[in-house]
C-alpha positions in Angstrom: 104.8 185.4 127.3 103.4 182.5 125.2 101.1 179.7 126.4 102.5 176.2 126.9 101.5 173.7 124.3 98.7 171.4 125.3 99.6 167.7 125.5 98.3 165.7 122.6 95.8 163.0 123.6 97.0 159.4 123.6 95.5 157.1 121.0 92.9 154.8 122.4 94.7 151.7 121.3 97.6 152.5 123.5 95.5 152.9 126.6 95.7 150.0 129.0 92.1 148.9 129.5 92.0 147.0 132.7 88.3 146.6 132.4 88.6 144.8 129.1 91.4 142.6 130.5 89.2 141.6 133.5 86.3 140.5 131.3 88.3 138.6 128.6 86.7 135.2 127.8 88.5 131.9 127.5 88.1 131.7 123.7 89.8 135.1 123.6 92.7 133.7 125.6 92.9 130.6 123.4 93.1 132.8 120.4 96.1 134.6 121.9 98.0 131.4 122.6 101.1 131.1 120.4 100.4 129.2 117.2 103.5 127.0 117.6 101.9 125.3 120.6 99.0 124.1 118.4 101.5 122.9 115.7 103.5 121.0 118.3 100.3 119.4 119.6 99.3 118.3 116.1 102.7 116.8 115.4 102.7 114.9 118.7 99.2 113.5 118.0 100.3 112.4 114.5 103.4 110.8 115.9 101.5 108.9 118.5 98.9 107.7 115.9 101.7 106.5 113.5 103.5 104.8 116.4 100.3 103.0 117.4 99.6 101.9 113.8 103.2 100.6 113.3 103.1 98.8 116.6 99.8 97.2 115.8 101.0 96.0 112.4 104.3 94.7 113.9 102.4 92.9 116.6 100.0 91.3 114.1 103.0 90.1 112.0 104.4 88.3 115.0 101.6 85.8 114.7 99.8 83.8 117.4 100.8 81.1 119.9 99.0 77.8 119.2 96.0 77.1 121.4 93.2 74.6 121.6 93.1 72.0 118.8 96.4 73.3 117.4 98.0 72.6 120.8 96.4 69.2 121.1 98.0 68.1 117.8 101.3 69.4 118.9 101.3 67.5 122.1 100.8 64.2 120.2 103.9 64.7 118.1 107.0 62.5 118.7 109.0 65.7 118.1 107.4 67.5 121.0 109.3 67.5 124.3 106.7 69.1 126.4 107.7 72.7 126.0 109.2 72.8 122.5 109.9 70.9 119.3 113.3 69.3 119.0 115.6 67.7 116.4 116.8 64.1 116.6 120.4 65.3 116.8 121.5 67.8 119.5 122.1 71.4 118.5 125.5 73.1 119.3 125.1 76.4 121.1 124.9 79.5 119.0 126.8 82.2 120.9 125.0 85.5 120.5 127.8 88.0 120.9 130.1 86.6 118.1 127.1 86.5 115.8 126.3 90.2 116.5 130.0 91.2 116.0 130.1 89.3 112.7 127.2 91.4 111.5 129.2 94.6 111.8 132.7 93.4 110.9 134.4 91.8 107.9 135.2 92.9 104.4 132.6 90.7 102.7 130.4 92.4 100.1 127.0 91.4 101.5 124.8 93.4 99.2 124.8 93.9 95.4 126.3 97.2 94.3 124.1 97.3 91.1 120.5 96.1 90.3 120.5 92.4 89.6 119.8 91.0 86.1 116.5 89.1 86.4 113.7 87.9 84.3 110.2 89.5 84.5 107.7 86.7 84.2 104.8 87.1 81.8 101.7 85.6 83.4 100.8 84.1 80.0 103.5 81.6 80.3 101.3 79.7 82.7 98.4 79.4 80.2 100.1 76.4 78.7 101.0 73.3 80.8 104.7 72.3 80.7 105.3 69.6 78.1 107.5 67.5 80.5 104.9 67.9 83.4 107.5 69.6 85.6 108.2 73.4 85.4 109.8 75.7 88.0 109.8 79.4 88.4 112.2 81.0 90.9 110.8 84.1 92.6 113.9 84.5 94.7 115.2 83.1 98.1 113.1 80.0 98.9 110.0 81.0 96.9 109.2 78.7 93.9 106.2 78.1 91.8 106.3 74.4 91.1 104.1 72.9 88.3 104.2 69.1 88.7 101.9 66.6 87.0 98.9 68.8 86.9 99.3 70.5 90.3 100.6 74.0 90.9 102.3 74.5 94.2 103.8 77.7 95.7 106.6 77.3 98.3 107.3 79.7 101.1 105.8 82.8 99.4 107.7 86.0 100.3 106.7 89.1 98.3 107.2 91.5 101.2 109.9 94.2 101.1 111.8 92.8 104.0 112.5 89.6 105.9 111.1 91.1 109.0 107.9 91.6 111.0 108.2 95.3 110.2 108.2 97.1 106.8 110.6 99.8 107.8 113.5 97.8 109.4 115.2 94.4 108.7 116.9 92.8 105.7 115.6 94.4 102.5 115.2 92.6 99.2 118.0 92.8 96.6 115.5 92.7 93.8 111.7 93.2 93.2 109.5 90.1 92.8 109.6 89.0 89.1 105.8 88.8 89.0 103.1 90.4 91.0 101.5 88.0 93.5 98.1 88.8 92.0 99.3 87.7 88.6 100.1 84.1 89.7 98.1 81.4 88.1 95.5 79.4 90.1 97.2 77.5 92.9 96.4 74.0 94.1 98.6 74.4 97.3 100.8 76.7 99.3 103.4 74.9 101.3 105.3 76.5 104.2 108.6 75.0 105.6 108.6 76.9 108.9 107.6 80.3 110.4 110.7 82.4 110.2 110.2 85.8 108.5 112.1 84.9 105.3 109.8 81.9 104.8 106.4 82.9 106.3 105.7 86.5 105.2 102.6 88.2 106.7 102.0 90.6 103.7 102.1 87.7 101.2 99.8 85.5 103.3 97.3 88.4 103.4 97.6 88.8 99.7 96.8 85.1 99.2 93.9 85.1 101.7 91.2 85.7 99.1 92.4 82.9 96.9 90.7 79.5 97.1 93.9 77.7 98.0 94.8 75.4 100.9 97.9 76.2 103.0 99.9 73.1 104.0 102.1 73.9 107.0 104.0 72.2 109.9 102.4 71.7 113.3 101.6 75.0 115.1 102.1 77.3 112.0 98.4 77.2 111.3 97.8 79.4 114.3 99.6 82.2 112.6 97.5 81.8 109.5 94.2 81.6 111.3 95.1 84.8 113.2 95.8 86.5 109.9 92.4 85.6 108.4 92.9 82.3 106.6 89.8 80.2 107.2 90.3 77.0 109.2 89.1 74.8 106.3 92.0 76.1 104.2 94.7 75.2 106.7 96.3 71.7 107.0 98.9 71.1 109.7 101.5 68.2 109.3 103.9 66.3 111.5 106.9 64.7 109.8 106.0 61.9 107.4 102.3 63.0 107.1 101.0 63.0 103.6 98.1 64.2 101.5 97.1 63.6 97.9 96.8 66.5 95.5 95.3 65.0 92.4 97.8 62.4 91.4 100.6 64.1 93.4 101.5 62.9 96.9 102.6 65.8 99.1 104.7 64.6 102.1 106.0 66.7 105.0 109.4 65.3 105.5 112.0 66.0 108.3 114.6 68.7 108.5 117.1 69.9 111.1 116.3 73.4 112.0 114.3 75.5 114.5 111.4 77.9 114.4 109.5 80.7 116.1 108.5 84.2 115.2 109.7 85.3 118.6 112.0 82.5 119.8 112.4 84.0 123.3 108.6 83.9 123.6 107.3 80.6 122.2 108.9 77.5 120.5 105.7 75.5 119.6 105.9 75.5 115.8 107.6 72.7 113.8 109.8 72.9 110.7 110.0 70.5 107.8 111.1 69.8 104.2 108.6 68.8 101.5 108.5 65.9 99.0 106.3 66.0 95.9 105.8 62.7 94.2 103.7 62.4 91.0 103.2 59.7 88.5 105.8 61.2 86.1 107.9 63.6 88.2 109.3 64.0 91.7 110.6 67.2 93.4 112.2 67.9 96.8 112.1 71.2 98.6 114.5 71.3 101.6 113.2 74.3 103.5 116.0 75.3 106.0 118.1 72.5 107.5 121.5 71.5 108.8 122.9 68.2 107.6 121.5 65.0 109.3 120.9 61.4 108.5 117.2 62.1 107.8 118.0 63.1 104.2 118.9 59.5 103.4 115.6 58.4 104.9 113.8 60.8 102.6 115.7 59.5 99.6 114.8 56.0 100.4 111.1 56.7 100.8 110.5 59.2 98.0 113.6 59.4 95.8 115.0 59.6 93.3 114.0 63.2 92.7 114.1 64.8 89.2 115.0 68.1 90.9 116.0 68.9 94.5 115.7 72.5 95.7 118.3 72.7 98.5 119.0 75.5 100.9 122.4 77.0 100.1 122.9 80.4 101.7 123.0 82.2 105.0 125.5 79.8 106.6 128.2 80.2 109.2 130.2 77.9 111.5 128.4 79.5 114.4 125.0 78.1 113.2 126.2 74.9 111.6 123.4 72.9 113.2 120.6 75.0 111.6 121.9 75.7 108.0 123.6 73.6 105.4 126.1 75.8 103.5 127.1 74.9 100.0 129.2 71.8 100.6 126.6 70.2 102.8 123.9 71.2 100.4 125.6 68.9 97.9 125.8 66.2 100.5 122.0 66.5 101.3 121.3 66.4 97.5 123.2 63.1 97.2 121.5 61.7 100.2 117.9 62.4 98.9 119.0 60.9 95.6 118.5 64.0 93.5 119.2 64.2 89.8 119.4 68.0 89.3 120.5 70.3 92.1 119.0 73.8 92.3 120.4 76.0 95.1 117.9 78.2 96.9 117.9 80.5 100.0 120.4 83.0 98.5 120.5 86.0 96.3 117.6 87.9 97.8 118.4 88.9 101.4 121.5 89.7 103.4 121.1 87.2 106.2 124.7 86.1 107.0 128.3 87.2 107.2 129.5 85.9 103.9 129.7 87.7 100.5 126.3 87.6 98.8 127.6 85.7 95.8 129.6 83.2 97.8 126.8 80.6 98.0 126.8 80.3 94.2 130.5 80.2 93.8 131.0 77.5 96.5 128.2 75.3 95.4 129.4 75.2 91.8 132.9 74.2 93.1 131.4 71.6 95.4 129.1 70.2 92.8 132.0 69.8 90.3 134.1 68.1 93.0 131.3 65.6 93.8 130.3 65.0 90.1 126.8 66.6 90.8 124.8 68.4 88.1 123.8 71.9 89.3 121.5 74.5 87.8 121.7 78.1 89.1 118.7 80.0 87.7 118.3 83.8 87.4 115.6 85.3 89.6 112.4 85.0 87.5 113.7 82.2 85.3 111.1 79.7 84.3 112.6 76.3 83.4 111.9 72.6 83.0 114.4 70.6 85.0 114.2 67.3 83.1 115.3 69.0 79.9 118.6 69.8 81.5 118.5 73.6 80.7 121.7 75.6 80.3 122.5 78.4 82.6 125.1 81.2 82.5 126.8 83.2 85.2 124.6 86.2 86.0 126.2 87.5 89.2 129.3 89.8 89.4 132.8 88.8 90.4 133.3 89.8 94.0 135.8 88.4 96.6 134.6 85.4 98.5 136.0 82.7 100.8 136.4 79.1 99.9 135.2 76.0 101.9 138.8 75.6 103.1 138.8 79.1 104.6 135.4 79.0 106.3 134.1 75.4 106.5 130.6 74.6 107.7 130.2 71.2 109.2 127.2 70.2 111.3 127.8 68.5 114.6 127.0 64.9 115.7 127.5 63.4 112.2 128.9 59.9 111.7 131.0 58.7 108.8 128.0 57.5 106.8 126.9 61.1 106.5 130.2 62.8 106.3 131.3 60.7 103.3 128.9 62.7 101.2 130.5 66.1 102.0 133.0 67.4 99.5 136.0 69.2 101.1 137.1 69.4 104.7 134.9 67.6 107.3 136.2 69.3 110.4 136.0 72.9 111.6 139.4 74.6 111.9 
């Protein structure tokens, strides 16, 4: 009878060593933890860091509520009511829900389907002064470089990617800037019409901070600039009809009919204005944003006639008829300030309204022709001298748009002396 086979010894690595388990150190246990937990922790920390950075940047872009001396100047203004600035004419209510619905409805083509034709500006063009003493360069929207009688003035500089306090959300540019902001010639003044994001752009202000240039702004807006690092001695705040001399050019903060505020639900203590530039040879008007009101005639009487008037033309709707002009009323404002050449602005760069993106150009051409007004519609990046009566050609595509009879925009509280300047219908349907 044979002997039974002896059991084979178990390998040591398969023996459960309770002694080793009991003496395992914390570093050993950490090494055993699943790797995915460490990966998730790293992702969470990165997300929190990015969120904090974005929040800080957005918070900074909101600006600063006026305090101290800024607030004292505000309190002395005839436009100050005690808790806000106000317009001479009442403002019709702007219902929020219809405005929101209009942003998501409609068949209007609100963004270009193809890259826009535009001019890239060679900085060398500014090495030679304009022979006429007046030269303009359209950077898009309401941003112009104005060379007038030896002074170089930049209006509402917006080089940022969006009309928004954030770089990742909000209306995006239709086109790149035609020149880098660092390639601009030496500036004598930067003028700001009001503090909305499509006019007061935080990235652009920071890019100009190192230049030895003074910012000329309406009351209260200087608080934003100081918060963003502009020295106090380079900030000048203005009430309506305040003036300053830049060489031989008088710069006047003139009235407009609008509103302001980086966060309107939070604070309403910043003013808005238009600007008049009066030199010994040339005169230019910059409307900023405005609805129609009798003050345009007052501006024309004091500082007109203007060789060129840059008048807000886009981002209009009957719902906000008391804060924007629209094309037909832009023609009326131009006539009231006594302009000689009308250049429409505030269109062609951002999707800010419910109309087709080309409609402002189509309608102002029709309105100008009906009123016998000379209009010049530049390409983005075009450099021109208004007093030479430059020629322009249509550069935007044919897309469907609505006429002034289909969607009229008429500001409220206007009398016959103002309405007589408006071509087309003078009542809302």
